[in-house]
N, C-alpha and C positions, 0 to 999 in steps of 0.2 A: 661446201661451200663455207666459206667468210663470213664474217660482218659486213665486210669493204664490199662484201658480193650483191647486197641485199640495196635494195635502191630503193626502199620503202621510206616515204615521208611523208612526220607525223607535224600540225602545231593546232594551238584552241585559240576561237575568239569569240568572243559573246558568251554566248552557253551552247556550245557549235565544237567539237571533237574533227579533225580529216584526217581521214591516217586515209594513207594513197599505196599502193605495190603494181612492177607492173604483173605481168597477165604469170608468166613463171609460179607452180602450181607453190613453191617453196616458199615464196617470198607470199599467197593466194592463206597456204599454215600462220605463216605468221602475220600475218591481216589477223587475222582469226582468235587467235592468242593474244594478241595488243587487244583487240572488242572482246573479247572473256576477262580478258582483268580491268581495262577497263571500267564496263559494266556491274561485275564482282564489286570492285575499291567502293567504286560509287554508291548501290544496294547497301554492304555493312555499314557506308558513310547516311545512309538513310533519303540517297536520293535516286530514284528511279529515274530511270536513260532509256530511247527510243533514236531509231537512228537506221538507213536505210543502206546499201550497198551496190551498187551494179555499179556496169563493166563498159569503156567507153574514153574516147580521149580527152586528154588534163592535162593541164597545166601544171606543175604544185608543185609549189619550195620553202621550204624550210628553212631552220637555221641552223638543221645536223654540219654545216659546212660537205655534202654532199655536191650541192650548186658548183657549176664551175662562175654564173654571176652572183655575185655578192649583194646582198638586199635583202627586204625583208620579208617575211611572211604570207605568200598571196595562191590563190590557190579560184580557177579561173577553167570555166569549159563545159562540152554537152553531160558528162561525165560524174559533174560538180550538179550540175541543175540534176540531173535526172534522179537522182541520191538521195536529192529533200526533196523531192513531187513525187518519186515515189515513196520514201516513209511516209512524207505529210499527209497522202491521201491514205494508206493503205496500213503502215503499220497499227493502229487501230490500237496503240495498248501501249504496255513499257516497254519494247525488243526492236532486235534489231536485225527485221531485215537483207532477203537478199534475193535482187532478181533475176527472174527462171532461168534465163541465159546464162547466170552466175554460176545457179545450181548445177546449173545442164556440163557446162566448162570447169566444174570439179569435181564430179560423177567421172564423166572423161577423161579425163587427167588422171586421176580414183582407180579408172581401169584402166592404166601404162604401169601403176607403180605398185600391186600387188601383195598385199602380206608385210607393206612396209609400216613404223611406227606412223608415219604424216598422215599415212594413207586410214590407218582406225582412229588416229585423232580427229581428221577431220568427217569423217561418221559419222561419230559421238556426240562431235559438241556442232554441226551442220544438219540441222530434222528442219522434213514437212509441216508447216500449223496445216491442221484440220481446216482450216479457210482458206491453204490454199500457197501465203507465198513458206519460201526456208526459209529458219529462220538458225538464231546460235543461241545455242542452248548452253547458258551461264550457271541452269545446274546439274553439269551432267557428271559433275566429278565424286555426287552425295554418294554413288556409293560403284560395286562394282563391274567391268564391265571389257567392252571392247577394247579400248586404251587405257583406260584405270586398272591395271589387273587389280590391283590391293587401292582401294580406298582411299585414299586420307583422312587425317583424323581431323575434322574440322566441325565436331559436333556445335564450339561456339560458335564459329561462325554463321554455322545456319542456325542457331539461338539469337540472335544479332536481326540475323536475317524474315529471318521471321515475327518477329519485332514491327521491326519497319513495316513491311505489308501487312501488321495485322493495324497498325493506325495508323497507313493506308490508304487501306477499308473505315475502317472510324470515321476519318476525317475527310471519309470524299463518298460518306451514309446521309448523307442529303444533296444528292447530286448524280441519280441516278450514271448519267453516260458520265459520270467521274469513279466511279464507283464498282462501273463495267468494263472500264480499261482492262484497273487494279483488281477486281475477281480472277481476268485472264490469269495477271503474273500470278495471281496465288491457286491456281489451277495446276499453271504452269507448274509451281513449288514441291506440292503435292504429292502430283505426279510421282516426280523426280525422288520423293521421300519415298512413295510407299514400292517406288521400284527400287531403292537401299533396301528396303521394310526397317522404318526408321519414322513406324506411323503412330507412335506416340509426336512427332514432331508435328506431325501436318497442322492445318490451318482449320476448324471447320464448326460444328454447330452456329449460334446466331451471328458469328464472321462474316460465315461465305459458305449462306444458305447455300443452297442445290437443287430450292423447286422455287418454283416459279410460279404466279397471282396475276 
């Protein structure tokens, strides 16, 4: 496939970024990559993000020139509403979660394409959380794994991310509900570092208590 074969759409309004693709597994792979990159770039800049991914009917027009009808960007439809409601009800912190039917669609399509880089990428970046929903792992490139056979050198980026997460924890220390949400991201960050053998960069001690009172 060439870039012209993809029917992805992307535009932003207010504090939203909307990405849509067809159910083709290659386009889903592109969507996961786009979301991974956007969330990581936002985090490196000090902004924590959250979102939801749904499957269904949608009308989405952006300014990419791919639409037959010219006009301002717009998006509406059941899938947009479902994604918003799913995120607002269940994201419960800075993460992008996927409806289970989206996760099952990805698993089914990946089973038809074993031993491919696309399947390795999706299996690496789409993980299931302990509380149920699948989510996009934005720290999957911290160490070598199925997809990243040789981990890129992102030490300075990891240190920047660590500083921003620590700052978010400190700013919400007097707000337990918000602290809990940021702690979720911090523990995901720590788990990725431990898996990569970079324990020296983990957030611990007073900043991220492991005990509850």
